[in-house]
C-alpha positions as a Markdown table, in Angstrom:
| # | Residue | x | y | z |
|---|---|---|---|---|
| 1 | Met | -8.8 | -3.5 | -15.7 |
| 2 | Tyr | -6.0 | -5.2 | -13.8 |
| 3 | His | -2.6 | -3.5 | -13.7 |
| 4 | Phe | -0.4 | -4.8 | -11.0 |
| 5 | Gly | 2.1 | -2.0 | -11.7 |
| 6 | Asn | -0.3 | 0.7 | -10.8 |
| 7 | Arg | -1.0 | -0.7 | -7.4 |
| 8 | Leu | 2.7 | -1.3 | -6.8 |
| 9 | Lys | 3.7 | 2.2 | -7.8 |
| 10 | Glu | 0.9 | 3.7 | -5.6 |
| 11 | Leu | 2.1 | 1.8 | -2.6 |
| 12 | Arg | 5.7 | 2.7 | -3.1 |
| 13 | Gln | 4.9 | 6.4 | -3.6 |
| 14 | Glu | 2.6 | 6.5 | -0.5 |
| 15 | Lys | 5.7 | 5.5 | 1.5 |
| 16 | Asn | 8.0 | 7.9 | -0.3 |
| 17 | Leu | 10.2 | 5.1 | -1.4 |
| 18 | Thr | 12.4 | 4.8 | -4.5 |
| 19 | Gln | 12.3 | 1.8 | -6.8 |
| 20 | Ala | 15.7 | 1.0 | -5.5 |
| 21 | Asp | 14.5 | 1.1 | -1.9 |
| 22 | Val | 11.8 | -1.5 | -2.7 |
| 23 | Ala | 14.2 | -3.6 | -4.8 |
| 24 | Asn | 16.7 | -3.8 | -2.0 |
| 25 | Ala | 14.1 | -4.6 | 0.6 |
| 26 | Ile | 12.8 | -7.6 | -1.4 |
| 27 | Gly | 16.0 | -8.8 | -3.0 |
| 28 | Thr | 15.5 | -7.9 | -6.7 |
| 29 | Ser | 16.8 | -5.2 | -9.0 |
| 30 | Gln | 15.5 | -1.7 | -9.5 |
| 31 | Arg | 15.0 | -2.6 | -13.1 |
| 32 | Asn | 12.5 | -5.3 | -12.2 |
| 33 | Ile | 10.6 | -2.9 | -10.0 |
| 34 | Gly | 10.5 | -0.5 | -13.0 |
| 35 | Arg | 9.3 | -3.1 | -15.3 |
| 36 | Trp | 6.6 | -4.2 | -12.9 |
| 37 | Glu | 5.4 | -0.7 | -12.3 |
| 38 | Asn | 5.3 | 0.0 | -16.1 |
| 39 | Asn | 3.3 | -3.3 | -16.6 |
| 40 | Glu | 6.0 | -4.6 | -18.9 |
| 41 | Asn | 6.4 | -7.7 | -16.7 |
| 42 | Glu | 4.9 | -9.3 | -13.6 |
| 43 | Pro | 6.6 | -10.7 | -10.6 |
| 44 | Gly | 6.5 | -14.4 | -9.7 |
| 45 | Ala | 4.5 | -15.6 | -6.7 |
| 46 | Ser | 7.5 | -15.4 | -4.3 |
| 47 | Phe | 8.0 | -11.7 | -5.1 |
| 48 | Val | 4.3 | -11.0 | -4.8 |
| 49 | Ile | 4.5 | -12.4 | -1.3 |
| 50 | Lys | 7.6 | -10.4 | -0.5 |
| 51 | Leu | 6.0 | -7.2 | -1.8 |
| 52 | Ala | 2.7 | -7.9 | 0.2 |
| 53 | Asn | 4.7 | -8.4 | 3.4 |
| 54 | Phe | 6.9 | -5.4 | 2.8 |
| 55 | Phe | 4.0 | -3.1 | 2.2 |
| 56 | Glu | 1.9 | -4.8 | 4.9 |
| 57 | Val | -1.0 | -5.5 | 2.5 |
| 58 | Ser | -2.7 | -8.6 | 1.4 |
| 59 | Ser | -1.5 | -10.2 | -1.8 |
| 60 | Asp | -5.2 | -9.9 | -3.0 |
| 61 | Tyr | -4.9 | -6.2 | -2.6 |
| 62 | Leu | -1.6 | -6.0 | -4.4 |
| 63 | Leu | -3.0 | -8.1 | -7.3 |
| 64 | Glu | -6.2 | -5.9 | -7.4 |
| 65 | Ile | -8.4 | -8.8 | -6.5 |
| 66 | Thr | -9.8 | -6.7 | -3.7 |
| 67 | Asp | -9.7 | -3.1 | -2.5 |
| 68 | Asp | -9.5 | -4.3 | 1.1 |
| 69 | Phe | -6.0 | -3.0 | 1.6 |
| 70 | Ser | -4.7 | -5.1 | 4.5 |
| 71 | Leu | -5.3 | -8.4 | 6.2 |
| 72 | Thr | -3.3 | -6.9 | 9.0 |
| 73 | Ser | -6.0 | -4.3 | 9.5 |
| 74 | Lys | -8.7 | -7.0 | 9.8 |
| 75 | Lys | -6.6 | -8.8 | 12.4 |
| 76 | Leu | -6.2 | -5.5 | 14.3 |
| 77 | Leu | -9.9 | -5.0 | 14.1 |
| 78 | Gln | -10.6 | -8.5 | 15.4 |
| 79 | Lys | -8.3 | -7.8 | 18.4 |
| 80 | Glu | -10.4 | -4.7 | 19.0 |
| 81 | Thr | -7.6 | -2.3 | 18.6 |
| 82 | Leu | -9.5 | -0.5 | 15.9 |
| 83 | Ser | -13.2 | 0.3 | 16.0 |
| 84 | Gln | -15.3 | -0.4 | 12.9 |
| 85 | Asn | -15.5 | 3.4 | 12.3 |
| 86 | Glu | -11.7 | 3.7 | 12.5 |
| 87 | Tyr | -11.3 | 0.8 | 10.1 |
| 88 | Lys | -13.7 | 2.5 | 7.6 |
| 89 | Leu | -11.8 | 5.8 | 7.9 |
| 90 | Ile | -8.5 | 4.0 | 7.1 |
| 91 | Glu | -10.1 | 2.4 | 4.0 |
| 92 | Lys | -11.4 | 5.8 | 2.8 |
| 93 | Tyr | -8.0 | 7.4 | 3.5 |
| 94 | Arg | -6.2 | 4.8 | 1.4 |
| 95 | Lys | -8.3 | 5.8 | -1.6 |
| 96 | Leu | -7.3 | 9.5 | -1.4 |
| 97 | Ser | -4.7 | 11.1 | -3.6 |
| 98 | Thr | -1.3 | 12.0 | -2.1 |
| 99 | Thr | -2.4 | 15.7 | -2.0 |
| 100 | Glu | -5.6 | 14.8 | -0.3 |
| 101 | Lys | -3.8 | 12.7 | 2.2 |
| 102 | Gln | -1.4 | 15.6 | 3.0 |
| 103 | Leu | -4.4 | 17.9 | 3.6 |
| 104 | Ile | -6.0 | 15.3 | 6.0 |
| 105 | Asp | -2.6 | 14.9 | 7.8 |
| 106 | Gln | -2.3 | 18.7 | 8.2 |
| 107 | Thr | -5.9 | 18.9 | 9.5 |
| 108 | Ile | -5.3 | 16.2 | 12.0 |
| 109 | Ser | -2.1 | 17.8 | 13.2 |
| 110 | Thr | -3.8 | 21.1 | 13.7 |
| 111 | Leu | -6.7 | 19.5 | 15.6 |
| 112 | Asn | -4.3 | 17.6 | 17.8 |
| 113 | Ser | -2.3 | 20.7 | 18.7 |
| 114 | Lys | -5.3 | 22.4 | 20.2 |
């Protein structure tokens, strides 16, 4: 079931941002962000575009049309800056909970310090 607000809240929390931070970045009120996150209202097309650009995701991802999180990542892959395996790891990482992501981050930090 489609819930724009769930995806918006997830993206905001992943970046440790407040509703006010997002509102200021895209030129709207914190109240609007709250309404959107609570699925009380939906943003117009111009704000969907601003949100997608701000979070560096595709509007399709933001609108839950796809789980492919970012057109930017596809462009990076095409430029061969990411391998197919790296791209798949990023996709998997994005689906983890905040706690699981923290565990992965700690594990990577530990491995890199060796």
